C-alpha positions as YAML, in Angstrom:
chain: A
units: angstrom
residues:
- id: 1
  name: UNK
  ca: [58.72, 49.64, -34.31]
- id: 2
  name: UNK
  ca: [55.61, 51.44, -35.57]
- id: 3
  name: UNK
  ca: [54.21, 54.65, -34.14]
- id: 4
  name: UNK
  ca: [51.56, 54.44, -31.40]
- id: 5
  name: UNK
  ca: [48.50, 56.03, -33.00]
- id: 6
  name: UNK
  ca: [46.25, 55.72, -29.94]
- id: 7
  name: UNK
  ca: [46.98, 59.27, -28.68]
- id: 8
  name: UNK
  ca: [45.90, 60.68, -32.06]
- id: 9
  name: UNK
  ca: [42.53, 58.94, -31.72]
- id: 10
  name: UNK
  ca: [41.76, 60.73, -28.45]
- id: 11
  name: UNK
  ca: [39.14, 63.41, -29.26]
- id: 12
  name: UNK
  ca: [40.32, 65.37, -26.20]
- id: 13
  name: UNK
  ca: [43.83, 65.72, -27.61]
- id: 14
  name: UNK
  ca: [45.12, 68.72, -29.53]
- id: 15
  name: UNK
  ca: [46.79, 66.14, -31.80]
- id: 16
  name: UNK
  ca: [43.47, 64.43, -32.63]
- id: 17
  name: UNK
  ca: [43.22, 62.98, -36.13]
- id: 18
  name: UNK
  ca: [39.95, 61.59, -37.42]
- id: 19
  name: UNK
  ca: [41.83, 58.88, -39.35]
- id: 20
  name: UNK
  ca: [43.13, 57.54, -36.02]
- id: 21
  name: UNK
  ca: [39.71, 57.56, -34.32]
- id: 22
  name: UNK
  ca: [38.42, 53.96, -34.41]
- id: 23
  name: UNK
  ca: [34.76, 54.90, -34.07]
- id: 24
  name: UNK
  ca: [34.92, 57.20, -37.08]
- id: 25
  name: UNK
  ca: [36.48, 54.38, -39.09]
- id: 26
  name: UNK
  ca: [33.95, 51.83, -37.81]
- id: 27
  name: UNK
  ca: [31.04, 54.14, -38.58]
- id: 28
  name: UNK
  ca: [32.43, 54.93, -42.02]
- id: 29
  name: UNK
  ca: [32.74, 51.23, -42.86]
- id: 30
  name: UNK
  ca: [29.36, 50.40, -41.34]
- id: 31
  name: UNK
  ca: [27.59, 53.24, -43.13]
- id: 32
  name: UNK
  ca: [29.09, 52.27, -46.47]
- id: 33
  name: UNK
  ca: [28.20, 48.61, -45.87]
- id: 34
  name: UNK
  ca: [24.61, 49.56, -45.00]
- id: 35
  name: UNK
  ca: [24.24, 51.59, -48.21]
- id: 36
  name: UNK
  ca: [25.44, 48.63, -50.29]
- id: 37
  name: UNK
  ca: [23.41, 46.04, -48.37]
- id: 38
  name: UNK
  ca: [20.26, 48.17, -48.40]
- id: 39
  name: UNK
  ca: [20.31, 48.12, -52.19]
- id: 40
  name: UNK
  ca: [20.49, 44.32, -52.17]
- id: 41
  name: UNK
  ca: [17.80, 43.81, -49.52]
- id: 42
  name: UNK
  ca: [15.20, 46.19, -50.99]
- id: 43
  name: UNK
  ca: [14.33, 43.89, -53.94]
- id: 44
  name: UNK
  ca: [13.87, 41.03, -51.43]
- id: 45
  name: UNK
  ca: [11.39, 43.16, -49.51]
- id: 46
  name: UNK
  ca: [13.30, 43.64, -46.27]
- id: 47
  name: UNK
  ca: [15.22, 46.49, -44.67]
- id: 48
  name: UNK
  ca: [18.39, 46.47, -42.58]
- id: 49
  name: UNK
  ca: [16.69, 46.21, -39.15]
- id: 50
  name: UNK
  ca: [14.62, 43.25, -40.40]
- id: 51
  name: UNK
  ca: [17.79, 41.70, -41.85]
- id: 52
  name: UNK
  ca: [19.47, 41.95, -38.43]
- id: 53
  name: UNK
  ca: [16.50, 40.31, -36.73]
- id: 54
  name: UNK
  ca: [16.34, 37.55, -39.36]
- id: 55
  name: UNK
  ca: [20.07, 36.83, -38.99]
- id: 56
  name: UNK
  ca: [19.82, 36.59, -35.20]
- id: 57
  name: UNK
  ca: [16.77, 34.31, -35.31]
- id: 58
  name: UNK
  ca: [18.42, 32.30, -38.09]
- id: 59
  name: UNK
  ca: [21.04, 31.20, -35.57]
- id: 60
  name: UNK
  ca: [18.68, 30.43, -32.70]
- id: 61
  name: UNK
  ca: [14.97, 30.59, -32.11]
- id: 62
  name: UNK
  ca: [12.75, 31.16, -30.30]
- id: 63
  name: UNK
  ca: [14.37, 34.08, -28.53]
- id: 64
  name: UNK
  ca: [12.89, 36.66, -26.17]
- id: 65
  name: UNK
  ca: [12.26, 39.95, -27.97]
- id: 66
  name: UNK
  ca: [14.46, 41.72, -25.41]
- id: 67
  name: UNK
  ca: [17.37, 39.42, -26.20]
- id: 68
  name: UNK
  ca: [16.95, 40.00, -29.94]
- id: 69
  name: UNK
  ca: [16.90, 43.76, -29.30]
- id: 70
  name: UNK
  ca: [20.10, 43.53, -27.25]
- id: 71
  name: UNK
  ca: [21.85, 41.36, -29.86]
- id: 72
  name: UNK
  ca: [20.76, 43.68, -32.68]
- id: 73
  name: UNK
  ca: [21.75, 46.76, -30.63]
- id: 74
  name: UNK
  ca: [18.27, 48.22, -31.04]
- id: 75
  name: UNK
  ca: [16.35, 49.75, -28.14]
- id: 76
  name: UNK
  ca: [13.29, 47.79, -27.07]
- id: 77
  name: UNK
  ca: [10.64, 50.31, -28.15]
- id: 78
  name: UNK
  ca: [12.17, 50.47, -31.64]
- id: 79
  name: UNK
  ca: [12.42, 46.67, -31.69]
- id: 80
  name: UNK
  ca: [8.71, 46.40, -30.90]
- id: 81
  name: UNK
  ca: [7.90, 48.54, -33.97]
- id: 82
  name: UNK
  ca: [10.25, 46.43, -36.12]
- id: 83
  name: UNK
  ca: [8.59, 43.24, -34.85]
- id: 84
  name: UNK
  ca: [5.16, 44.70, -35.62]
- id: 85
  name: UNK
  ca: [6.23, 45.46, -39.20]
- id: 86
  name: UNK
  ca: [7.80, 42.04, -39.58]
- id: 87
  name: UNK
  ca: [4.66, 40.34, -38.25]
- id: 88
  name: UNK
  ca: [2.49, 42.24, -40.74]
- id: 89
  name: UNK
  ca: [4.87, 41.16, -43.51]
- id: 90
  name: UNK
  ca: [4.57, 37.55, -42.34]
- id: 91
  name: UNK
  ca: [8.27, 37.19, -41.47]
- id: 92
  name: UNK
  ca: [8.03, 36.49, -37.73]
- id: 93
  name: UNK
  ca: [5.52, 35.42, -35.14]
- id: 94
  name: UNK
  ca: [5.44, 35.86, -31.40]
- id: 95
  name: UNK
  ca: [4.44, 33.56, -28.60]
- id: 96
  name: UNK
  ca: [4.41, 33.62, -24.84]
- id: 97
  name: UNK
  ca: [7.37, 31.78, -23.33]
- id: 98
  name: UNK
  ca: [6.46, 28.46, -21.71]
- id: 99
  name: UNK
  ca: [9.23, 29.02, -19.13]
- id: 100
  name: UNK
  ca: [8.16, 32.57, -18.16]
- id: 101
  name: UNK
  ca: [4.69, 33.77, -19.15]
- id: 102
  name: UNK
  ca: [5.87, 37.40, -18.86]
- id: 103
  name: UNK
  ca: [8.32, 36.92, -21.75]
- id: 104
  name: UNK
  ca: [7.35, 37.18, -25.41]
- id: 105
  name: UNK
  ca: [9.44, 35.08, -27.75]
- id: 106
  name: UNK
  ca: [10.12, 35.68, -31.41]
- id: 107
  name: UNK
  ca: [10.19, 32.98, -34.11]
- id: 108
  name: UNK
  ca: [10.72, 32.94, -37.86]
- id: 109
  name: UNK
  ca: [7.86, 31.97, -40.12]
- id: 110
  name: UNK
  ca: [8.44, 29.92, -43.25]
- id: 111
  name: UNK
  ca: [8.39, 33.17, -45.23]
- id: 112
  name: UNK
  ca: [10.92, 34.64, -42.78]
- id: 113
  name: UNK
  ca: [13.23, 31.67, -43.39]
- id: 114
  name: UNK
  ca: [12.82, 32.13, -47.16]
- id: 115
  name: UNK
  ca: [13.65, 35.84, -46.95]
- id: 116
  name: UNK
  ca: [16.65, 35.07, -44.72]
- id: 117
  name: UNK
  ca: [17.93, 32.55, -47.26]
- id: 118
  name: UNK
  ca: [17.44, 35.03, -50.14]
- id: 119
  name: UNK
  ca: [19.16, 37.80, -48.19]
- id: 120
  name: UNK
  ca: [22.11, 35.57, -47.30]
- id: 121
  name: UNK
  ca: [22.57, 34.65, -50.96]
- id: 122
  name: UNK
  ca: [22.30, 38.29, -52.03]
- id: 123
  name: UNK
  ca: [24.76, 39.58, -49.44]
- id: 124
  name: UNK
  ca: [27.32, 36.75, -49.58]
- id: 125
  name: UNK
  ca: [29.24, 38.26, -52.52]
- id: 126
  name: UNK
  ca: [29.61, 41.52, -50.60]
- id: 127
  name: UNK
  ca: [30.97, 39.65, -47.59]
- id: 128
  name: UNK
  ca: [33.48, 37.81, -49.79]
- id: 129
  name: UNK
  ca: [34.52, 41.14, -51.33]
- id: 130
  name: UNK
  ca: [34.92, 42.70, -47.87]
- id: 131
  name: UNK
  ca: [37.26, 40.02, -46.56]
- id: 132
  name: UNK
  ca: [39.36, 39.80, -49.74]
- id: 133
  name: UNK
  ca: [43.01, 40.30, -48.86]
- id: 134
  name: UNK
  ca: [42.45, 39.76, -45.12]
- id: 135
  name: UNK
  ca: [44.27, 36.71, -43.80]
- id: 136
  name: UNK
  ca: [42.54, 34.23, -41.52]
- id: 137
  name: UNK
  ca: [44.77, 35.38, -38.65]
- id: 138
  name: UNK
  ca: [43.99, 39.07, -39.29]
- id: 139
  name: UNK
  ca: [40.28, 38.28, -39.57]
- id: 140
  name: UNK
  ca: [40.35, 36.44, -36.23]
- id: 141
  name: UNK
  ca: [42.28, 39.34, -34.68]
- id: 142
  name: UNK
  ca: [39.83, 41.90, -36.10]
- id: 143
  name: UNK
  ca: [36.88, 40.03, -34.56]
- id: 144
  name: UNK
  ca: [38.70, 39.82, -31.24]
- id: 145
  name: UNK
  ca: [39.51, 43.55, -31.32]
- id: 146
  name: UNK
  ca: [35.93, 44.49, -32.19]
- id: 147
  name: UNK
  ca: [34.71, 42.33, -29.30]
- id: 148
  name: UNK
  ca: [37.22, 44.06, -27.02]
- id: 149
  name: UNK
  ca: [35.94, 47.52, -28.06]
- id: 150
  name: UNK
  ca: [32.38, 46.37, -27.36]
- id: 151
  name: UNK
  ca: [33.39, 44.86, -24.02]
- id: 152
  name: UNK
  ca: [35.15, 48.11, -23.02]
- id: 153
  name: UNK
  ca: [31.94, 50.02, -23.72]
- id: 154
  name: UNK
  ca: [29.83, 47.76, -21.48]
...
């Protein structure tokens, strides 16, 4: 039976070890990923926040700006600035929701769809490299565990 590392990940413990702290490891992986992805997105003319918005809208649109902000884990005021930049770049457009006139929805433009397609092609090799050596079962378990961490933070 393997050792229970959870106590070592507790920052309040005298036995704390950074290598057992899941949020350090998640942040380390995420930061490294962002550095790599940023270098691939720059030539396409988009940044990481725009990439996140494009990916979300690429699955479903139109979506309320607030829902996109929540999905992208970006606060609403920051999301409004991102949307402004993306509108100026011709990537997205906004419209008032037909169901609720108080809600502003976000949609991809044709250029936004093009940039999304380019970004997906550019980043796909990185994704394939990231999952190399991870079995389908481990990948499914990893997604489930990440969802559980997120759920526990809600």
